C-alpha positions in Angstrom: 26.4 29.8 -56.6 25.3 32.1 -59.4 27.5 34.9 -60.8 25.4 37.8 -59.5 25.6 36.4 -56.0 29.4 36.1 -56.2 29.8 39.7 -57.4 27.6 40.9 -54.5 29.7 39.0 -51.9 32.9 40.5 -53.3 31.5 44.0 -53.1 30.5 43.6 -49.5 33.9 42.2 -48.5 35.7 45.2 -50.2 33.4 47.7 -48.3 34.1 46.0 -45.0 37.9 46.1 -45.5 37.6 49.8 -46.4 35.6 50.5 -43.3 38.0 48.7 -41.0 40.9 50.7 -42.5 39.2 54.0 -42.0 38.4 53.1 -38.3 42.0 52.0 -37.7 43.3 55.3 -39.2 41.0 57.3 -37.0 42.1 55.3 -33.9 45.8 55.9 -34.9 45.2 59.6 -35.2 43.4 59.6 -31.8 46.4 57.8 -30.2 49.0 60.3 -31.5 46.9 63.2 -30.4 47.7 62.3 -26.7 51.4 63.0 -27.3 50.7 66.7 -27.7 48.3 67.9 -25.0 49.0 71.6 -25.7 46.2 72.4 -28.2 46.4 75.4 -30.3 43.7 77.3 -28.4 45.9 77.0 -25.3 48.2 79.7 -26.8 45.5 81.8 -28.5 46.1 80.5 -32.0 43.4 79.5 -34.5 43.7 76.0 -35.9 44.9 75.9 -39.5 43.2 72.6 -40.4 39.8 71.4 -41.3 38.1 69.1 -38.7 37.5 65.5 -39.8 33.8 64.9 -40.0 33.8 61.9 -37.6 32.9 61.6 -33.9 36.1 59.5 -33.4 38.6 61.8 -35.1 40.8 63.9 -32.8 43.2 66.3 -34.5 46.8 66.4 -33.3 47.9 69.6 -31.6 51.3 71.3 -32.2 54.0 70.5 -29.7 54.9 73.0 -26.9 57.0 75.9 -28.1 60.7 75.8 -27.3 60.5 78.0 -24.2 58.1 75.6 -22.5 60.2 72.7 -23.7 63.2 74.1 -22.0 61.2 74.7 -18.8 60.0 71.1 -19.0 63.6 69.8 -19.2 64.5 72.0 -16.2 61.6 70.8 -14.1 62.2 67.1 -14.9 65.9 67.5 -14.0 64.8 69.1 -10.8 62.4 66.3 -10.0 65.2 63.8 -10.5 67.4 65.8 -8.0 64.7 65.7 -5.3 65.5 62.8 -3.0 62.5 63.2 -0.6 59.0 64.4 -1.2 57.0 63.6 2.0 53.8 65.1 0.8 54.0 64.0 -2.9 54.1 67.6 -3.9 55.7 66.9 -7.2 53.6 63.8 -8.0 51.9 65.5 -10.9 55.2 66.7 -12.5 54.6 64.4 -15.4 53.8 65.0 -19.0 54.4 68.1 -21.1 51.9 70.4 -19.5 54.3 72.1 -17.1 51.7 74.9 -16.4 49.7 72.3 -14.5 52.5 71.2 -12.3 52.1 71.9 -8.5 53.9 75.1 -7.6 54.5 76.2 -11.3 52.8 79.2 -12.6 52.6 80.4 -16.2 51.8 83.7 -17.7 52.1 85.5 -21.1 55.7 86.2 -22.0 56.9 89.8 -21.6 58.3 89.9 -25.1 55.5 88.0 -26.8 52.1 88.0 -25.0 50.8 85.3 -27.4 53.1 82.8 -25.7 52.6 81.3 -22.2 55.8 80.7 -20.3 56.8 79.6 -16.8 56.8 82.9 -14.9 57.3 81.5 -11.4 58.0 78.6 -9.2 56.7 78.6 -5.6 57.5 75.5 -3.5 57.2 77.2 -0.1 56.6 74.7 2.7 56.7 71.6 0.6 59.3 69.9 2.7 61.3 68.8 -0.3 64.9 67.5 0.1 67.5 67.5 -2.6 69.6 69.9 -4.5 69.1 72.5 -7.3 70.3 71.1 -10.6 72.3 73.0 -13.2 69.3 72.8 -15.5 67.5 75.3 -13.3 69.0 78.0 -15.5 66.6 76.9 -18.3 63.8 78.6 -16.5 64.8 81.8 -18.2 61.3 83.4 -18.1 60.9 83.0 -14.3 60.4 86.2 -12.3 59.8 84.5 -8.9 61.6 81.6 -7.3 60.2 80.8 -3.8 61.7 77.8 -2.0 61.5 78.6 1.7 60.9 76.0 4.4 62.3 73.0 2.5 65.4 70.8 2.9 67.4 71.7 -0.2 71.1 71.5 0.4 74.5 72.1 -1.2 75.8 75.2 -3.1 73.7 77.1 -5.6 74.5 76.3 -9.2 76.2 78.9 -11.3 73.5 78.6 -13.9 71.1 80.4 -11.5 72.5 83.6 -13.0 70.8 82.6 -16.3 67.4 83.6 -14.7 67.8 87.1 -16.2 64.2 88.1 -15.3 64.3 87.0 -11.7 62.7 89.6 -9.4 62.3 87.6 -6.1 64.6 84.9 -4.8 63.6 83.3 -1.5 65.8 80.4 -0.5 65.2 80.8 3.2 65.0 78.0 5.8 66.9 75.4 3.9 70.3 73.8 4.2 72.1 75.6 1.4 75.9 76.0 2.1 79.1 77.5 0.7 80.3 81.1 0.4 78.0 83.8 -0.7 76.7 82.7 -4.2 78.3 84.7 -6.9 75.5 83.7 -9.3 73.1 85.9 -7.3 75.3 89.0 -8.0 74.6 88.5 -11.8 70.8 88.6 -11.5 70.3 92.1 -12.9 66.6 92.4 -12.2 66.6 91.1 -8.6 64.8 93.2 -6.0 64.1 90.8 -3.1 66.8 88.4 -1.8 66.2 86.1 1.2 69.0 83.7 2.1 68.2 83.5 5.9 68.3 80.3 7.9 70.9 78.5 5.8 74.6 77.6 6.2 76.3 80.1 4.0 79.6 81.4 5.3 82.5 83.7 4.7 82.6 87.4 3.8 80.0 89.3 2.0 81.1 90.6 -1.4 81.0 94.4 -1.6 79.3 94.1 -4.9 76.2 93.0 -3.1 75.6 96.4 -1.7 75.8 98.1 -5.1 72.8 96.1 -6.3 69.4 97.7 -6.6 67.7 95.6 -4.0 64.6 96.6 -2.1 64.9 93.9 0.7 68.0 91.9 1.9 67.6 89.1 4.5 70.8 87.2 5.4 70.3 86.4 9.0 71.0 83.1 10.7 73.9 82.0 8.5 77.6 81.9 9.3 78.8 85.0 7.5 81.8 86.6 9.0 84.3 89.4 8.5 83.5 93.1 8.4 80.4 94.6 6.9 81.7 96.2 3.6 82.3 99.9 3.7 79.9 100.5 0.8 77.1 99.1 3.0 75.0 102.2 2.5 74.9 102.0 -1.3 72.1 99.4 -1.3 69.2 101.8 -0.9 66.9 99.0 0.4 63.9 99.3 2.6 64.8 96.4 4.8 68.3 94.9 5.7 68.6 92.1 8.2 72.1 90.7 9.0 71.4 89.3 12.4 72.7 86.1 14.0 76.0 85.9 12.0 79.6 86.6 13.0 80.2 90.0 11.5 83.0 92.0 13.2 84.3 95.5 13.1 82.3 98.7 13.1 78.9 99.6 11.6 80.0 101.4 8.4 79.3 105.1 8.5 78.0 104.8 4.9 74.8 103.6 6.5 73.5 107.2 6.3 73.3 106.9 2.6 70.1 104.8 2.9 68.2 107.7 4.4 65.7 107.9 1.5 64.7 104.2 1.6 65.5 102.4 4.8 62.7 101.3 7.1 64.1 98.4 9.0 67.7 97.4 9.9 68.6 94.5 12.2 72.3 93.8 13.0 71.7 92.0 16.3 73.7 89.0 17.6 77.0 89.6 15.8 80.4 90.7 17.0 80.3 94.4 16.0 82.5 96.8 17.9 83.1 100.5 18.0 80.6 103.3 18.5 77.1 103.8 17.0 77.8 105.9 13.9 76.0 109.3 14.2 75.0 108.9 10.5 72.2 106.5 11.7 70.4 109.7 12.9 69.9 110.7 9.2 67.7 107.6 8.6 64.5 109.5 9.2 62.3 106.8 7.6 63.5 104.2 10.0 60.9 102.3 12.0 63.0 99.5 13.4 66.6 99.6 14.6 68.1 96.6 16.4 71.8 96.4 17.1 71.5 94.3 20.3 73.9 91.6 21.4 77.1 93.1 20.0 80.1 94.8 21.6 79.2 98.4 20.7 80.7 101.1 23.0 80.4 104.7 23.7 77.3 106.8 24.3 74.1 107.4 22.3 74.7 109.9 19.5 72.5 113.0 19.8 71.7 112.6 16.1 69.4 109.7 17.1 66.9 112.4 18.2 66.0 112.8 14.5 64.6 109.3 14.3 61.0 110.6 14.4 59.4 107.5 12.9 61.3 104.8 14.9 58.9 102.4 16.7 61.3 99.7 17.9 64.7 100.6 19.2 66.8 97.8 20.7 70.3 98.7 22.0 70.4 95.9 24.6 73.4 93.6 25.4 76.3 95.9 24.4 78.8 98.0 26.4 77.2 101.4 25.9 77.8 104.0 28.6 76.7 107.4 29.9 73.1 108.5 30.0 69.9 107.6 28.3 68.9 111.1 27.4 65.4 112.7 27.5 65.1 112.9 23.7 65.5 109.1 23.4 62.3 108.5 25.3 60.4 111.4 23.6 60.6 110.0 20.1 57.1 110.5 18.7 56.3 107.0 17.5 58.4 105.0 19.9 56.7 101.8 21.2 59.6 99.7 22.5 63.0 100.9 23.9 65.5 98.4 25.4 68.8 99.5 26.8 69.2 96.5 29.1 72.6 94.9 29.8 74.7 97.9 29.1 76.7 100.3 31.4 74.4 103.3 31.4 74.6 105.4 34.6 71.6 107.7 34.2 68.1 107.4 32.6 66.0 110.5 31.9 62.8 110.6 33.9 60.7 110.8 30.7 61.6 107.2 30.0 59.6 106.1 33.1 56.9 108.7 32.5 55.9 107.1 29.2 55.5 103.7 30.7 51.9 103.7 29.6 52.6 103.8 25.9 56.3 102.8 25.6 57.7 99.4 26.8 61.0 100.4 28.4 63.7 98.0 29.7 66.8 99.2 31.6 67.7 96.2 33.7 71.4 95.2 34.3 73.0 98.6 33.9 74.8 100.8 36.3 71.9 102.9 37.6 72.4 104.0 41.2 69.4 103.2 43.5 67.6 101.1 40.9 67.0 97.4 41.4 68.2 94.8 39.0 71.5 96.5 38.2 75.1 95.3 37.8 77.5 95.2 40.7 79.7 98.3 41.1 82.8 96.3 40.2 81.3 95.3 36.9 80.5 99.0 36.1 84.0 100.4 36.6 86.4 99.1 33.9 83.9 98.9 31.0 82.9 102.5 31.5 86.4 103.6 31.0 86.8 101.4 27.9 84.5 103.8 26.1 87.3 106.3 25.8 89.8 104.0 24.1 87.3 102.4 21.7 85.5 105.6 20.6 88.1 108.3 21.2 86.3 109.9 24.2 82.7 110.1 25.3 80.4 112.9 24.2 80.6 115.8 26.7 76.9 115.4 27.5 77.5 111.9 28.8 79.0 112.1 32.4 80.9 109.4 34.1 79.1 107.7 37.1 79.4 109.7 40.3 81.8 108.3 42.9 79.0 107.9 45.4 77.4 105.3 43.1 80.3 102.9 43.5 80.7 100.5 46.4 84.5 100.6 47.3 84.1 97.2 49.0 83.5 95.6 45.7 87.0 96.4 44.5 88.7 94.2 47.1 88.3 91.2 44.8 86.5 92.1 41.6 85.2 89.3 39.5 87.0 88.6 36.2 85.9 90.6 33.2 84.9 88.9 30.0 87.5 88.9 27.2 87.4 92.1 25.1 85.9 91.9 21.7 88.3 91.6 18.7 89.3 95.1 17.7 90.0 94.2 14.1 87.9 92.7 11.3 88.9 89.0 11.6 86.8 86.2 10.3 85.2 84.0 12.9 86.9 80.7 13.6 85.7 77.7 11.7 84.7 76.1 14.9 81.7 78.4 15.1 78.7 76.1 15.7 76.1 75.8 13.0 72.8 77.5 13.2 69.9 75.3 14.4 68.5 73.0 11.7 65.8 74.5 9.5 62.3 73.8 10.8 59.4 72.7 8.6 56.3 74.9 8.7 54.7 78.0 7.5 56.7 81.1 8.4 55.0 84.5 9.2 56.0 87.7 7.3 58.2 90.4 8.7 56.4 93.6 9.5 56.4 96.1 6.7 57.4 93.7 4.0 54.6 92.4 1.8 56.1 90.0 -0.6 54.5 86.9 -2.0 57.0 84.7 -0.1 56.7 85.2 3.7 60.2 85.1 5.3 60.9 83.5 8.6 60.4 85.7 11.8 62.9 88.2 13.0 64.7 87.7 16.3 62.8 89.8 18.9 63.5 91.5 22.2 61.2 92.0 25.2 58.3 94.1 24.2 58.2 93.3 20.4 
């Protein structure tokens, strides 16, 4: 082989090696680029590099900024704490792009609009089971946490209080348990709190009602003891404490909510005493439900100022006296239930408005009206109104003697045990609320939040 031919072969060999090395380098660059899927344009930055003039070259993007990295670690810890995911809702919770995860929403940071951060997590109706990990506190930019209609259980982690920007917290319809979570009290920006349909128990901390909440839903748990005396400090538009074991009286401070309160539901507890006249100052009220308690005495005349009330449920108590004319002439009234009490008179206007008001007065002590209590049942509870409330209003007369059947006093049926007069916690043998149900839950009337809460308990006519 001649010398020129040997030189030519060596030159071609060197060129091939150089070409292979360049291709390998480009393939290596392409491989590493997949470790950083958050490209600079994702955050609004201009790239500070010159593109490689090759159709194979892919430039590596910078890693996620620290706030997204913290959110990533929180969500991965949460995924590990989920023990059941029947719909594979979290199946795409992989990789660094947390903004693409199901139920995770990103937005520009409040303090730096050039950064995208995890602004909310909405897992409503996903049917997930597990617990909330301590790492959830790393979602420090979240303003919304919606978890209703899942099967999360256990106490809430203390690190929940690290969510300093949290505005809405909906944990309803799960299996969370323990005393009222103190971490919630440290959420300075919280406006909407929904803990209904869980297994929380014990007393409510008075500090709860000093918070600047717009809506508070605590029904269907096992809370007991008295409603704190500073109840009226909350200034909310909706307060629902139904289906618990609260005892004692309705605090008279309730009147302080006059400028904000639209809906209040205290039904199915063990409340005693009289209806506080301060409720009459709640002129914005559209819904008042105190049914299924042990409230006594008559209807305060101050209730005549409830011009906006539409739903008024006083059923299943031990109220006495008359249902006065003003009660049935409230301008916007749609439903009025006074059933299962001890009323002895009902104003004629209540029956005259039957076309536009649903009125229920069954099982009272109304003479000559069908569907009423026996005379023996009407005697002792009527008198109990004096001892519980310090005397009935003068405008509320006792039932006339002619309305009582003396034959019924020969062997009167036994009366139910009186309610507990003091604020004593309910015994721990109290049965648990029904298990949470899976499904989409309708919103409460008047409340338009992104996370629809479970339905309110209703009475006939709602």
